[in-house]
N, C-alpha and C positions, 0 to 999 in steps of 0.2 A: 049539588057536583058529583058523588058517587054515581047516579044515574047517567050524566053527561061522559064522565070516563069509562062509562062501560060501551056505552055509544059509539065512543070515539074506538073504543077495542073492535068492538064489531066492526066496522068500518074496515079499520084496517087489515083484520082478519079476510074480509069481501075482497083486499083489493088485491086478489091473485092472478086474475087473466094476466094473457102476455099475447101479445102479435109479435114475438122475435120467432121467423122460423126455426123447426128442428136441425139441428147441424150434422149433416152425414158428410164425414172424410171422403173426398173423392176418389172413383178407384186410381190406383196408381195404372199411368201411362207409362207403362214400361213392362217389357215380360218379367214374367215370376221368376224366370229362373236366368241365370247370367249365360250367354254363350256358350256353345259349345267347345269353344277351341282354346277358352280360357280355363284357368287350372286355380281356382277357389282354395284348394283344400291348402291346408297347413299343419303344422305341429304344436303350434300354440296359440290357443284361445285367446280374443281380444278381452274376454271377460276379465274384468279386474286388471287388466295389464295397464300401467300408468308410464309417463311418459319417461320416468328416472328408469323405468326399467324398458323402453324400448331405448333409450340412449345412456347409456353406460357412462362415456366421457366425462370423466369429472368436471373436467375446465369447461366443456360444453354445457353441464348442468346447472354451473354457478353464474355463466351468463342469462341463463333463462331463469332461472329465481331471481334474478336482477332483475332483467327484462320485465315481470311479471309483477315488480315491486315497483318498478320506475317509471314504466314506458308511459307517455302522456296520452298515448289513444286509448291505452287498457283504461287509463284513470277516467278518462272521458265516457267510457262504455259502462263502468261501473257507475259513475255520477247519473246515466242517464237510466239507471235503474229504478236507482234512487227517485229520480226525478216520475219515474213513471208507478212507482209504489205512492207517490205523495199524492198523485193526482188520482189514481184509485182508491186513495183514501176518502178525496174529497168525494168524489163520487159517488163510494158508498154510502159516505156519510149523509147523502141526500135521501137515502132512505128511514131516516129515523128523523124525530122530529127534535127541533134545537131549542132545550129549554134555558131561558135566559130570566136571572131572577134584576130587576130595578126599584131602584126608591128615587124619588121625586118631589120637587117641591114647586108649587106653583103660585107664586104671588102678583097680586094688582091691586091698581089704586085707581080708582072713579073721581073726579070734581065734583065738589059740590052741584056748580052749575047743570051736570048732565043726571046727577040722580033724581028719583023721584020725591025724594025728602029733603032736597037741597044740602043734605051735606055730602062730603065725601066720605067714600067707603073703601076701605081697605080689606080684600079678601086674602085668604092663606088656604091651601091644601095639599096635603100631605098626603103619598099614597107610596105603597110597600107592595112588589107584586113579584109572583113568577108565573110566566107566558110561553107559548109559542108561538112563533109567528109565521105566516104563511106556509105551512107544512101541508102540503099535494100528497092527497091520497092516491096510491100508484094503482088503481083500480087496471089500467090497461097494461100495466108492466112499462110506462116507458123507464122510469128510473129506473128500474131494475135493468132493460135492458142497456141503458147507458150505462151503469154500474158493472155488467158482465163486458161489454166492450171496453172500458177503461181495466179491465181486471184481463182481459185477452192481451190488452197491448203492452200491460206490466211484465206479463209472461211473456211476451214478445221478445220483450228488452234483455229480460233475463237470459232466455236462448242465443239472443245475437250477442249479450258478453260473452257468453260460455262458446260459442263461433269463434270470435275475435281471440278470446286467449290461446285457442289452438291453433289459430292459422298465426298468433305470435311466438308460441312456441314452435311451431313448424318453418316458421321465417328465420327465427333466431339460429335455428340447426343449421336451415340450406345457407345461409351466408356463414357461418363460422366451416362446414364441409367447404363450401367454394376458398374457403382463406386457407385451410388446410391443402387444397389441391392446388393454389397457388403457388403456396410456401415450397411444397415439395417439387413442382414444377420448375419453381425460380432457384432449388438448391441443385437439381438435373442441369439445368440451361447455364449457372454459373460453372457448375463441374464442365459444361462441354466447352462453355468460353477457355476454359484453362486448358483443355487439351487440342482444342483446334487454334487455341496460337502456340501451345509447343509443336503441332505441325506446321502449322506456318514459320517456324522458326528452324525447323527441321529440312523443309522443302527449302527454303533460302539458302541453307548450309549447302545442299544438294545441288541447287544452283549453281552456286559460287563456284564447286570444283568442276561444273558441266554435267552432272549426272540427272539434274533435272531442269525443266525449259521454262519460261516467263510463264507457260500459259497452266503449268501445275501452279506456280507461286501464286497467280492472281488467282485460280479456283481455290488456292487456301485461304489467301488473305480474303478474299468475297463470303465463305464458307465463315470465316471467323466474326468479319463485321458484321454478317447475319444474325449469328447468334446472341452477340451484344446488343442486335437491336430488339432479339425476342426478350433479352434480359429487362433492357428498360420497359419493353411493354409489360413482362408479368409484375414489374416494380408497381408500375402506373396502375392495373389493375387488381394488384393486392390493397394498394395503398385505399383506393376508392373503395373497396371491400369493407375492409376497414374500418372509413369510416363512415359506412351504410350500418356496418353489424354498433356501430358507439351510437347513433342515432335509435339504432332502433332497442339497445337495452337500457338506453335513457341515461345511464350512470355505470360504468365499468367499473367493478373493484376494483382496490389496487393490488391486493394479494391472491392472486388466482392460480391454481392447483395447474400441474401441468397438462399438456393436452397430449391426445393418441396421434399416430399418423391412420391415415385413411385406411390400411388393412389392418389396423386394431382397433378400430373405433367399436365393433363387434355389435352394431344394431339390429334388432331383428326383422329379418328379411321373412321369415316361413307363418304368419299370421293364418291364421284359418277365417274366410271369410263366408258369411252364414246367406243364405239366400235376401233377394234384392229388398223383399219386405221387411223381415228384420233390420238390416245393415241401414236402409235409406231413411228409415223412418226412425231410425236413433241419431241422426246427424242433428245438430243442434241449428246449424241454418235451416235446414227442413222443417223442424218442431217451430222455429221462429215462424216461417211463413204459414205453417198452420194455423199456429197463434192469429196471427194477423187476421187470415180467412174468418176464424172465430168471430174476431172484433168485428170484422164487414158485415156477419149475420146477424149480430145483435144490435150492431146500427139500424138494419132496416125494422127489427121489431120497435125501436124508439120513433123513427121516423112514422111508420104505420100509425102509432097511437097516439100522435100528433091530431091525427083526425076527430079525436074523440076528446069531448069535455074535459077539462082539469078542474077537480073537485080540490080546494084549498082551505084550510083551517088557522083561524086565527083565536089564540084563546088566552086568556090572562086571568088570575085571580090572585088577593091578596086583602091586603086592607087599606082603607081612604076616611081620612081627619080633616078637619080644619085644623089640629095642632098635632104637634109631633107628638106631644105625650096621650092624645087619645085614638094613637094607628093600633091599639091591642085593647081599647073598651070595647065591649059588649054591643055588637050591632052595628061595627064598621066592617064587617066583611064587604068585598065589592068585588065583582066580577064580568067579564067581557069576552063573550062568542061571536065570531065574526066566520060563517062560511062564506065561503065563494065559489061560482061555479064558471067557468070562460070556457065558450062554446067558438071554435072558428068559425064564421059566416062565410067572409068574403076576403081572401088574402091573393087576390090574383092569380090562384094555383100554385105557390108557392110550396104549399105543403105536400101536395102532388110530385113536386119536383125535387122535393127533398126527398122522395120516398125513390123516386128515379134514380137521383143521386146516390142514395145509400144501393141500390141494387145494382149499378152502374159499377160502383167500388166491389161489389162480393165478385162480380164476373173478372172484374182485372184480379182480386185475391185469386180466385181460384187458377187463374190463368199462371198468376206468380206461384203458386203454389206448385202446380203441374210442370212449370218450367223448372224450379227448382229440384224437383225429382227426375226428370228428367238430364239437367245438368247434373246431379250425384251420381248415377246412373253411370253417364259417358265417364266420370272421373273415376268412379271404379275400375270400371272395364278396362279404361286406359292402363290404370296402372297395376292390373293385373296381366296384360300383357307385356308391360316393360317391367315387370319383377321377373316373369320368367325370360324374354327375349333378352333383358340386357343380361343377365347371369350370363346366358349363352353367346355373347356377343364379348362379354369379357372375359369368360374363358378362352375364347377363339382369339382375342385380342392379345393375352398372356403370352399365349403361343406363337404368336406374330414375335412380340419381344425378344424372347427366345430364338425364334428363328435369325430374326436380323441381326442378334447381338454375336451370335456363332457365323451369321454371316461375314459379321464386320470385322471377326478376330481371323477366319482364313483369309481374306482378300488383303488385309494387312500384313498378312505373313507374306503372302504373295506380293506384296509391292516391295517389301523387305528385302522379298530373295529376286527383286528383279524381273518377275514374272508381269505383274499387273503396272499397268500404269495410275497415276494418283488421280484421276478422274473415277476410277472404279472405286477407289477408297473413299473419294466426297460423295458416290452416292450411296456407300452402305452407311456413311457417318450420318447422313442424312434422313436414312430410313428407319436407322435402330433410333435417333433422335424423336424421329416423329412417331414411333412406335410406343417410346416409352412414356412420351407425352398424352397419346392416344388413351394408353392404358390407365394414366392418372386421371383425366377425364370422364372415362368412363366407369369407373368406381366410384368416383363420385356422383357421378349422373344416377347411376344403381344405390346408391347410400341415399341419395338424396326422394329417389322414388319409394323407397320402403319409409322413410319419412311421410313424404304425401299420401301413401298408402293409407298410415294409421289415421294420418287428420281427415282421409274420405271416409273412411270407415268411422267417424264421430267419436275417435278418441277413446 
């Protein structure tokens, strides 16, 4: 028996060949540097920068923490990781023999007319053994390749979970900022409704005493009703955004800390961006695509190894006796050793088709990996442009708000003095209101672009 185990160990050591191609990461299909027009420099490095530091609003942080705990899609992503881990455990277990113990009794009775002596015969056999059943000696690396493919799939699921988690943080923040924008625009619109209602009342009084005409009153009334319609539209959008946030969070906490206005968010805008090779390869979605490519590469090795013989071993040793008490008597030892060799001879090119399938899937995986790199490069480049240009645009828009408010003040003073007509006041009111609404919208877009940049950089 010791010689037998020695031979098995030797065979196991020899099973080190592999037909799995050596994995080489494809060359990045993007430039090695960002375009010259972009400004990747920043005061803060993203290394060690948590999402809590990026998003300091305490109300937003509480919502994100609730989403990370209760979001159903994230639960599914986490469960997918556990599923892949279990599958990897199953695949890696095939690389080692499965040892099982068994105890059995076999009893039979033969009638007397069938026995040579004419007497009925009752025979019994008791067996107690340890055994290995159909263990494949992995000479050609087939089982190892399958195990490597399963491991890469498991790692890909982990990266996919991290990518989804980062997307969830970004989505909650974006919807929260949208809610803040709609709330502030709604406050502005309601204030404007009150102002235009008062203006309409004053114009009506002036019309009653002959200082204004019907045209002025109709213009004031139309402006008032238009602002009421805008309030209703903003209330509808706010309710829909609130519903979307509730669905995303899963379970909104009952007691939330107060939030901050858009201009008080303190979201980090000046994150430094490294070279494309450092940024893109650190993104979890890109790492997931790379692991899927590794899995496809490993499956080629398993498919190629199927051309060669499979060597299996079945081994059992223990004791056997006619009586239960005799199982441990001297001379009751028993063993069984069954090696098998299976060589494919004709399978209608099924094995070759499996190789072709594995190689084709690797081509697809390479293309998907390269596509994910290109998409990531574009996302980061677009967001770098947005960071700079949106900041310039917001500065200009705030200057527009200041100018329009001053214009409204002057036009209103001229109207009260009888120098200007009411249509000039109405135009100034509309322009000032639109400028303030656009300023709030631009500020939200700028903050959202900073969050998207943090996500695009891989968190």
